[in-house]
C-alpha atoms as an extended CHARMM CRD file, in Angstrom:
* protein
*
        80  EXT
         1         1  UNK       CA             22.5690000000      -40.2110000000      -47.0600000000  PROA      1               0.0000000000
         2         2  UNK       CA             23.7670000000      -36.7490000000      -46.1590000000  PROA      2               0.0000000000
         3         3  UNK       CA             20.4420000000      -35.9250000000      -44.5710000000  PROA      3               0.0000000000
         4         4  UNK       CA             20.7530000000      -38.8490000000      -42.2090000000  PROA      4               0.0000000000
         5         5  UNK       CA             24.2800000000      -37.9200000000      -41.2330000000  PROA      5               0.0000000000
         6         6  UNK       CA             23.2290000000      -34.3130000000      -40.7170000000  PROA      6               0.0000000000
         7         7  UNK       CA             20.2680000000      -35.2460000000      -38.4980000000  PROA      7               0.0000000000
         8         8  UNK       CA             22.2940000000      -37.8250000000      -36.6180000000  PROA      8               0.0000000000
         9         9  UNK       CA             24.9710000000      -35.2430000000      -35.7010000000  PROA      9               0.0000000000
        10        10  UNK       CA             22.3690000000      -32.6170000000      -34.9130000000  PROA      10              0.0000000000
        11        11  UNK       CA             20.6440000000      -35.0380000000      -32.5220000000  PROA      11              0.0000000000
        12        12  UNK       CA             23.9430000000      -36.0220000000      -30.9090000000  PROA      12              0.0000000000
        13        13  UNK       CA             24.9980000000      -32.4220000000      -30.4240000000  PROA      13              0.0000000000
        14        14  UNK       CA             21.6180000000      -31.4180000000      -28.9950000000  PROA      14              0.0000000000
        15        15  UNK       CA             21.6650000000      -34.4560000000      -26.7110000000  PROA      15              0.0000000000
        16        16  UNK       CA             25.1580000000      -33.6510000000      -25.4240000000  PROA      16              0.0000000000
        17        17  UNK       CA             24.2590000000      -29.9690000000      -24.8340000000  PROA      17              0.0000000000
        18        18  UNK       CA             21.0330000000      -31.0150000000      -23.0770000000  PROA      18              0.0000000000
        19        19  UNK       CA             22.9940000000      -33.3850000000      -20.8290000000  PROA      19              0.0000000000
        20        20  UNK       CA             25.5210000000      -30.6710000000      -19.9410000000  PROA      20              0.0000000000
        21        21  UNK       CA             22.7510000000      -28.1920000000      -19.1530000000  PROA      21              0.0000000000
        22        22  UNK       CA             20.9560000000      -30.7270000000      -17.0090000000  PROA      22              0.0000000000
        23        23  UNK       CA             24.0980000000      -31.5040000000      -15.0240000000  PROA      23              0.0000000000
        24        24  UNK       CA             24.7330000000      -27.8770000000      -14.3890000000  PROA      24              0.0000000000
        25        25  UNK       CA             21.1530000000      -27.3720000000      -13.1860000000  PROA      25              0.0000000000
        26        26  UNK       CA             21.4450000000      -30.3810000000      -10.8740000000  PROA      26              0.0000000000
        27        27  UNK       CA             24.6770000000      -29.1640000000       -9.3660000000  PROA      27              0.0000000000
        28        28  UNK       CA             23.1180000000      -25.6870000000       -8.7990000000  PROA      28              0.0000000000
        29        29  UNK       CA             20.0980000000      -27.2640000000       -7.1280000000  PROA      29              0.0000000000
        30        30  UNK       CA             22.2040000000      -29.6220000000       -5.0320000000  PROA      30              0.0000000000
        31        31  UNK       CA             24.3400000000      -26.7320000000       -3.7270000000  PROA      31              0.0000000000
        32        32  UNK       CA             21.1970000000      -25.2570000000       -2.1270000000  PROA      32              0.0000000000
        33        33  UNK       CA             20.8710000000      -28.3160000000        0.1130000000  PROA      33              0.0000000000
        34        34  UNK       CA             24.3790000000      -28.2620000000        1.5590000000  PROA      34              0.0000000000
        35        35  UNK       CA             24.7350000000      -26.9400000000        5.0950000000  PROA      35              0.0000000000
        36        36  UNK       CA             26.1250000000      -23.6690000000        3.7410000000  PROA      36              0.0000000000
        37        37  UNK       CA             23.3450000000      -23.3030000000        1.2170000000  PROA      37              0.0000000000
        38        38  UNK       CA             20.6520000000      -23.9540000000        3.8790000000  PROA      38              0.0000000000
        39        39  UNK       CA             22.2990000000      -21.4430000000        6.2140000000  PROA      39              0.0000000000
        40        40  UNK       CA             22.3390000000      -18.8170000000        3.4850000000  PROA      40              0.0000000000
        41        41  UNK       CA             18.6870000000      -19.4180000000        2.7030000000  PROA      41              0.0000000000
        42        42  UNK       CA             17.7320000000      -19.1910000000        6.4190000000  PROA      42              0.0000000000
        43        43  UNK       CA             19.7690000000      -15.9900000000        6.7850000000  PROA      43              0.0000000000
        44        44  UNK       CA             18.1450000000      -14.3810000000        3.7620000000  PROA      44              0.0000000000
        45        45  UNK       CA             14.6650000000      -15.3870000000        5.0020000000  PROA      45              0.0000000000
        46        46  UNK       CA             15.3770000000      -13.9840000000        8.4960000000  PROA      46              0.0000000000
        47        47  UNK       CA             16.6330000000      -10.7050000000        7.1110000000  PROA      47              0.0000000000
        48        48  UNK       CA             13.5660000000      -10.3880000000        4.8800000000  PROA      48              0.0000000000
        49        49  UNK       CA             11.2400000000      -11.2510000000        7.7030000000  PROA      49              0.0000000000
        50        50  UNK       CA             12.8600000000       -8.7980000000       10.0900000000  PROA      50              0.0000000000
        51        51  UNK       CA             12.7560000000       -5.9970000000        7.5270000000  PROA      51              0.0000000000
        52        52  UNK       CA              9.0380000000       -6.6730000000        6.8940000000  PROA      52              0.0000000000
        53        53  UNK       CA              8.3000000000       -6.8040000000       10.5680000000  PROA      53              0.0000000000
        54        54  UNK       CA             10.0680000000       -3.4650000000       11.1450000000  PROA      54              0.0000000000
        55        55  UNK       CA              8.0390000000       -1.9560000000        8.3050000000  PROA      55              0.0000000000
        56        56  UNK       CA              4.7970000000       -3.2740000000        9.8120000000  PROA      56              0.0000000000
        57        57  UNK       CA              5.6790000000       -1.8490000000       13.2460000000  PROA      57              0.0000000000
        58        58  UNK       CA              6.5210000000        1.5020000000       11.7300000000  PROA      58              0.0000000000
        59        59  UNK       CA              3.2570000000        1.6440000000        9.7420000000  PROA      59              0.0000000000
        60        60  UNK       CA              1.2770000000        0.5960000000       12.8420000000  PROA      60              0.0000000000
        61        61  UNK       CA              2.8240000000        3.3490000000       14.9390000000  PROA      61              0.0000000000
        62        62  UNK       CA              2.1750000000        5.9160000000       12.2610000000  PROA      62              0.0000000000
        63        63  UNK       CA             -1.5080000000        4.8460000000       12.0110000000  PROA      63              0.0000000000
        64        64  UNK       CA             -1.7520000000        4.9300000000       15.8150000000  PROA      64              0.0000000000
        65        65  UNK       CA             -0.4230000000        8.4840000000       15.9340000000  PROA      65              0.0000000000
        66        66  UNK       CA             -2.8350000000        9.6290000000       13.2130000000  PROA      66              0.0000000000
        67        67  UNK       CA             -5.7890000000        7.9710000000       14.9640000000  PROA      67              0.0000000000
        68        68  UNK       CA             -4.8080000000        9.5400000000       18.2910000000  PROA      68              0.0000000000
        69        69  UNK       CA             -4.4330000000       12.9730000000       16.6830000000  PROA      69              0.0000000000
        70        70  UNK       CA             -7.8960000000       12.6460000000       15.1060000000  PROA      70              0.0000000000
        71        71  UNK       CA             -9.4420000000       11.5680000000       18.3770000000  PROA      71              0.0000000000
        72        72  UNK       CA             -7.8080000000       14.4310000000       20.2400000000  PROA      72              0.0000000000
        73        73  UNK       CA             -9.0070000000       16.9030000000       17.5810000000  PROA      73              0.0000000000
        74        74  UNK       CA            -12.5790000000       15.5660000000       17.8300000000  PROA      74              0.0000000000
        75        75  UNK       CA            -12.5250000000       15.7870000000       21.5990000000  PROA      75              0.0000000000
        76        76  UNK       CA            -11.1520000000       19.3110000000       21.6080000000  PROA      76              0.0000000000
        77        77  UNK       CA            -13.9460000000       20.4530000000       19.2280000000  PROA      77              0.0000000000
        78        78  UNK       CA            -16.6710000000       18.6180000000       21.0530000000  PROA      78              0.0000000000
        79        79  UNK       CA            -18.4950000000       20.5440000000       23.7820000000  PROA      79              0.0000000000
        80        80  UNK       CA            -18.8890000000       18.6650000000       27.0110000000  PROA      80              0.0000000000
């Protein structure tokens, strides 16, 4: 008899906690789809994209300078 009561209350408590956890997760997910949440996501994506683009441009210019320096060095050592 006590086993049944124990397992009944354990199931009820775990069900209640699971329901609360699920509701919290749903509220968190729903907040991402509000206008403010979407605006925040777009802003974060734009900042990330612009930072990556700046890094790519910087790396490209650095490679360009190195290539130009190598070509100039080869031309200056090459007899015409």
